[in-house]
N, C-alpha and C positions, 0 to 999 in steps of 0.2 A: 175486371170491372167493365172495360170499355167493350171488350168483345162479346159480351152477353146480349142477346136479344130477348126482350121480354114480350111474349104474345100472350094478350088476354082476350077472351071471348067477348064480343060485343055485349053480352048479358051481364058482364061485371062492370060496366061503365059506372062511375061514381054518379050519385045524385046531381042532376042539373048538367050532365055532361053528354050531350048528343054526338055520337060518333067518336066518343073517347076525348073529346075536347072541353076543356073547361071555358065555355063561352064568356062567363064572367071576368075571368081573368084576361081573356083575349080582347075583350072590349076595354078593359082597364088600361092594358098595354097600347091598344090603339088610341085612346083617348090622350094618354100622356105623350105618346109620339107626336100626335097631331098638334097638341098645345106646345111642345117644345119646338116644333118646326115654325109654328106661327111666331111664336116668341123670337126666335133667331131671326126670321125674316123681317119682323118688325123693328128690331133694333138695328139690323143692318140698313133698312130703309130710312129709318130715323137719322142714322149716322150720316148716310149720304145727304138727306136733306138738310142737315145742321152744317155739314161741310160746304154744301153748294150754296147756302144762304149768303148773300152779300159777298160772293166770291170774286168777281172781276168786274169793277166799275170803270167807266171811260175816265179818263183824265183830262181835264181841260188845259188848253195851252196857258202859257203865261199871260197872254192878253185878254183871256177870257172866251175866247171862241171855242168852237167844239173841238172835240179831240180828234186828231187824224186817225187814219185806219191803223190797227195794230198797236196803239198806246193804251194800255190799261194798267190799273194797279190793283193790288190785292189787299182788300180791306175786309179782313175777317176779324170778328170779335173774339177776344180771348174766351169768353164763355162758350160761344158756339163751337170753338174749336175744341175746347176742352169736352163739351157734351158729345161732340162726334167721336172723338176718341174713346170716350167712356162707352158709348153705344157699341162701337167696334169691339172694345175690350170684353164686354158683357156677351157679346154674340160669339166671339172666339172662344171665350172661357165655356160657354155652354156646350160648343162643339168638342172641345177638348175633354169635358166631362163626359160626354157621350161617348167618346172615343175609349176612354177610361173605363166606362162600364162595358163596353163590347168586347175588348182586348183583354183576354184573362192573364196575360203575363205581366199587366200592370198591377194586380192585386197582390 
């Protein structure tokens, strides 16, 4: 099965298949790959944005003066942190699903 080479003359190309390529299917695969890539990048960027929001605020001294160099406190909202980790999880799940579809040993 794998060692067989099937050669068809160009005149037997299916309807709508220039040079033996089904361009409709090619465009569908290209569009789905582009949308999946954009989705992974958007979720990763949104996760980074949520994780960076409100990250390190300067801490005032006990007498109310401005903070000295190097003193910061992490003040992250639990909702922002959960949203960031959810975005990272969605992006990672999309990448793992793509690998599942590509690697035939996983099927």
